[in-house]
Wavefront OBJ file of the C-alpha trace (Angstrom):
o trace
v -109.787 -103.382 -18.580
v -106.214 -104.603 -18.115
v -105.099 -108.170 -17.266
v -105.230 -109.213 -13.538
v -101.922 -110.695 -12.331
v -102.061 -110.363 -8.612
v -104.436 -112.278 -6.102
v -105.408 -111.076 -2.573
v -106.959 -113.636 -0.258
v -109.290 -113.306 2.707
v -108.369 -116.126 5.227
v -111.144 -117.303 7.330
v -113.790 -119.044 5.387
v -111.630 -119.075 2.324
v -108.301 -120.711 3.044
v -109.032 -121.535 6.792
v -112.176 -123.369 8.167
v -112.916 -121.219 11.152
v -116.267 -121.325 12.786
v -117.199 -120.901 16.416
v -119.777 -123.733 15.869
v -116.936 -126.227 15.659
v -116.325 -125.624 19.365
v -119.756 -124.711 20.548
v -121.393 -127.812 19.348
v -119.500 -129.714 21.912
v -120.596 -127.275 24.503
v -124.214 -127.431 23.533
v -124.591 -131.218 22.998
v -127.829 -132.069 21.168
v -128.978 -128.426 21.502
v -128.314 -126.780 18.020
v -131.065 -124.033 18.820
v -129.435 -123.171 22.140
v -126.015 -122.759 20.394
v -127.363 -120.589 17.751
v -129.192 -118.462 20.228
v -125.957 -118.086 22.264
v -123.928 -117.148 19.095
v -126.620 -114.719 17.860
v -127.400 -113.043 21.103
v -124.151 -113.247 23.226
v -120.903 -114.094 21.496
v -122.178 -112.782 18.310
v -120.458 -111.443 15.130
v -120.707 -107.907 16.040
v -118.976 -108.650 19.362
v -116.355 -110.682 17.661
v -115.636 -108.010 15.060
v -114.489 -105.792 17.799
v -111.541 -108.166 18.585
v -111.054 -108.195 14.846
v -110.712 -104.449 15.273
v -108.101 -104.844 18.043
v -110.127 -105.067 21.316
v -108.344 -107.519 23.673
v -110.200 -110.676 24.503
v -109.863 -110.083 28.121
v -111.846 -106.947 27.886
v -114.366 -108.513 25.501
v -115.087 -111.503 27.641
v -115.268 -109.442 30.966
v -117.841 -107.312 29.230
v -120.033 -110.243 28.458
v -119.557 -111.975 31.766
v -120.880 -108.962 33.465
v -123.980 -108.881 31.340
v -124.476 -112.709 31.311
v -122.816 -114.185 34.421
v -124.767 -117.406 34.166
v -122.933 -117.969 30.829
v -119.374 -117.131 32.144
v -117.752 -120.468 31.204
v -119.241 -120.428 27.776
v -118.086 -116.937 27.169
v -114.491 -117.555 28.406
v -114.403 -120.589 26.109
v -114.542 -118.265 22.906
v -111.021 -117.298 23.874
v -109.527 -120.018 26.037
v -110.625 -122.684 23.463
v -110.286 -120.707 20.231
v -108.106 -123.217 18.509
v -111.119 -125.625 18.607
v -112.973 -123.184 16.325
v -110.429 -123.912 13.562
v -111.165 -127.291 11.796
v -108.297 -127.079 9.498
v -107.451 -125.701 5.918
v -109.904 -125.484 3.222
v -107.878 -128.050 1.086
v -109.294 -127.105 -2.389
v -108.439 -123.442 -1.892
v -104.918 -124.122 -0.495
v -104.238 -126.197 -3.766
v -105.236 -123.112 -5.701
v -102.949 -120.813 -3.519
v -100.064 -123.345 -3.969
v -100.639 -123.430 -7.718
v -100.585 -119.690 -7.996
v -97.476 -119.513 -5.885
v -95.600 -122.146 -8.025
v -96.179 -120.040 -11.105
v -95.039 -116.806 -9.358
v -98.324 -114.881 -9.050
v -97.919 -112.139 -6.480
v -100.039 -113.150 -3.533
v -101.241 -111.015 -0.443
v -103.656 -111.546 2.298
v -106.225 -109.058 3.919
v -108.042 -110.549 6.881
v -110.339 -109.580 9.685
v -108.567 -111.446 12.547
v -107.617 -110.695 16.167
v -104.018 -109.688 16.825
v -104.101 -112.073 19.715
v -105.057 -115.205 17.866
v -103.611 -114.715 14.500
v -100.096 -115.767 15.646
v -101.788 -119.196 16.459
v -102.881 -119.496 12.849
v -99.284 -118.564 11.548
v -97.790 -121.400 13.708
v -100.369 -123.920 12.379
v -100.557 -123.252 8.709
v -97.375 -123.129 6.665
v -99.106 -121.857 3.662
v -99.624 -118.460 5.235
v -96.041 -118.023 4.341
v -96.718 -117.903 0.745
v -97.915 -114.270 0.859
v -95.858 -111.430 0.022
v -97.626 -109.233 2.587
v -100.420 -109.777 5.020
v -102.721 -107.095 6.535
v -104.322 -108.178 9.838
v -107.256 -106.018 10.984
v -106.615 -106.355 14.786
v -103.047 -105.090 14.266
v -104.143 -102.191 12.156
v -107.369 -101.386 14.172
v -109.305 -101.276 10.962
v -111.782 -103.868 9.772
v -113.288 -104.743 6.440
v -115.318 -103.572 4.593
v -113.908 -100.146 5.557
v -112.219 -98.822 2.473
v -109.240 -97.731 4.605
v -107.919 -101.318 5.208
v -107.868 -102.027 1.416
v -106.014 -98.741 0.845
v -103.671 -99.622 3.551
v -102.827 -102.952 1.698
v -102.368 -101.220 -1.637
v -100.125 -98.455 -0.240
v -98.053 -100.678 2.018
v -97.314 -103.336 -0.545
v -97.766 -101.508 -3.681
v -100.773 -103.551 -4.881
v -102.688 -102.024 -7.862
v -106.351 -102.735 -7.614
v -106.728 -102.529 -11.343
v -104.266 -105.530 -11.682
v -105.624 -107.512 -8.732
v -108.281 -110.026 -7.838
v -109.746 -110.054 -4.308
v -111.412 -113.085 -2.811
v -113.643 -113.050 0.224
v -116.477 -115.291 1.460
v -118.267 -112.210 2.803
v -120.216 -110.534 -0.037
v -119.900 -107.004 1.620
v -116.060 -107.343 1.720
v -115.866 -108.502 -1.895
v -118.151 -105.630 -2.913
v -116.019 -102.992 -1.122
v -112.932 -104.386 -3.052
v -114.770 -104.043 -6.287
v -115.743 -100.493 -5.640
v -111.993 -99.762 -5.079
v -111.005 -101.192 -8.475
v -110.333 -104.876 -7.545
v -111.819 -107.683 -9.382
v -113.820 -108.992 -6.408
v -114.794 -112.522 -6.143
v -117.394 -113.756 -3.493
v -115.893 -117.126 -2.347
v -118.496 -119.942 -2.391
v -116.256 -123.082 -2.946
v -112.937 -123.937 -4.291
v -114.338 -125.336 -7.652
v -116.139 -122.125 -8.502
v -112.929 -120.029 -7.491
v -110.632 -122.218 -9.734
v -113.073 -121.672 -12.624
v -113.203 -117.854 -12.233
v -109.425 -117.620 -11.809
v -109.095 -119.741 -14.968
v -111.428 -117.409 -16.837
v -109.276 -114.536 -15.727
v -106.262 -116.369 -17.022
v -104.487 -116.406 -13.704
v -104.719 -120.142 -13.803
v -104.074 -122.428 -16.888
v -107.124 -123.895 -18.466
l 1 2 3 4 5 6 7 8 9 10 11 12 13 14 15 16 17 18 19 20 21 22 23 24 25 26 27 28 29 30 31 32 33 34 35 36 37 38 39 40 41 42 43 44 45 46 47 48 49 50 51 52 53 54 55 56 57 58 59 60 61 62 63 64 65 66 67 68 69 70 71 72 73 74 75 76 77 78 79 80 81 82 83 84 85 86 87 88 89 90 91 92 93 94 95 96 97 98 99 100 101 102 103 104 105 106 107 108 109 110 111 112 113 114 115 116 117 118 119 120 121 122 123 124 125 126 127 128 129 130 131 132 133 134 135 136 137 138 139 140 141 142 143 144 145 146 147 148 149 150 151 152 153 154 155 156 157 158 159 160 161 162 163 164 165 166 167 168 169 170 171 172 173 174 175 176 177 178 179 180 181 182 183 184 185 186 187 188 189 190 191 192 193 194 195 196 197 198 199 200 201 202 203 204 205
């Protein structure tokens, strides 16, 4: 196997601390069980993935309001108060990104993210400008782990999977990258990521 010299990052859960619980804990004060039930039964991951696939939030929230009119305000908050789901950067991973950038490592991003909310992240996080190219699922109407979105990244930006590392907190997404020839890393924390990138000689020991 040849040396790896390129790194592709997922964003949410790797570089950016996005989690709907950051918002909904304030909307379910003292009721963790109620919050988890709402996020598993109503505004759940499968529903949110369709926004990542390009469905407009207006359509998505209208669909749920019709089914659950008693929760209309809570449903609307998912879009109207979306910025409150973003706690901030994951500082340890951003430090790794900056170190890679300083040494000239080619950096790319591949993210499942709504085309409507991604511009808000671009405005807030300067480090998103470190990437030579970014593929946003909501723009392309493809979501990970569909191999097609990885292939779109490789073809659009000339990324060679055999020379590239892919970092994602979702194990299915990391595994899909590995199946296409990337060195897939399931992100757990910045320290483990730094150790693995050092072992791959992408960062100095």
